[in-house]
N, C-alpha and C positions, 0 to 999 in steps of 0.2 A: 729639315728643309726638304721640300719635295724636289724631285729630279728637275734638272734644268733643260732636259732634252728628251724628245721622243722621236724615234726613227721608224718610219713605215716603209717596208721594202716591197718592191715589185719583183716579179720573176726576172732572173738574170738573162740578159740578151746576148752576152758574150762570155768567153772564158774568164774565170776569176783571176785577177792579178792581185798579189799581196801588196797592200799599200806600204809606203814608207812609215816606219814607226814614229809616233809623235815624240818630238823633242822640243821642250819649251825654249831652248837656247837656239833654235833654228827659226828662220823666217817662214811664214805661212801666208797663204792667200786663199780666197774662194776659188774653187775650180771654175774655169771659164764657162762651163755649161751649167752653172748653178745660178738660179734666179732667187732673189730675196724679196719677200713680200712682208713689209712691216705690218704688225697687227697690234691691237691694244695689249695683248698678253706677252708680246715679244716679236716673233716672226715665223713665217713659213719659209723653208728652203726647199727648192725643187731642183733636182739634178736631171737635166734633159737627156743625158747619156745613159744613166742607170735607171731612170724613172723612180728614184727614191724621193720620198718626202720626209723632211725633218721639221720638227716643231721646236723652236727656241722658246722656252717657257718663261723668259723674263727679258725685260728691256736691257738689263745689264749684260747678259750673254750676247744679245744682239750688238750692243756697243762694242763688246770685246771682239766679236767676229769681224765687225766692220773696221776696227782699229788694226787688226792683223795686217791688212794690206798696206798701211801707212807706216808700220813699225819694222825695225830690223829683225826682231824676234818676238816670240810670244810673251816673254817676260817684260819686254818694253811695252807691249800692248796692255798687259795687266797694269803697269804703272800709269800709262796714258789714260786708262779708264778709271783709275783710282781704286783698284782692288788690292788690298793689303796682302802680304805674303801668307798670313795666317788664315785668310779667307779664300785662298785659291783652290783648295782641293776639289770642290764640286765643279769648278770651271775647268780645271785641268782634265777631269774625267770627261766632261762634255766635249772638250776639244779633241780628246783622244778618240771618242766615238765618231766625231765629225771627220777625222782623218781616216778612220777605219771604213767609213761609209763613202769615202772619196768626195765629200763635200769640200774639204780643205786639202790643198796640195802644197808641197814645199815651193818656196820661191826659188827661182832658177839659180841665183848666185848666193845661196846661203848654206 
């Protein structure tokens, strides 16, 4: 399977802060400064604060990212989208990268 995500970075405009490590048992949402543009291949994510551009390379990863905001945690989002436990590894990796690139942030009360 080809990678589900490509991240293109712009020069950093501010000091680097370490993101919260990804935990699938925690609630996640898109950063408020991230815009999503659906595309036939998946979607483009653009972070207006960091000027990073990420490519979601499938419609399934787009559905998963969109489901995160409606679910209590990432595991619930996987279930909502219909991704079985044995098929989650590449999606977990993609979500981890999105957290590291500040596209996803923890929900406040999770």
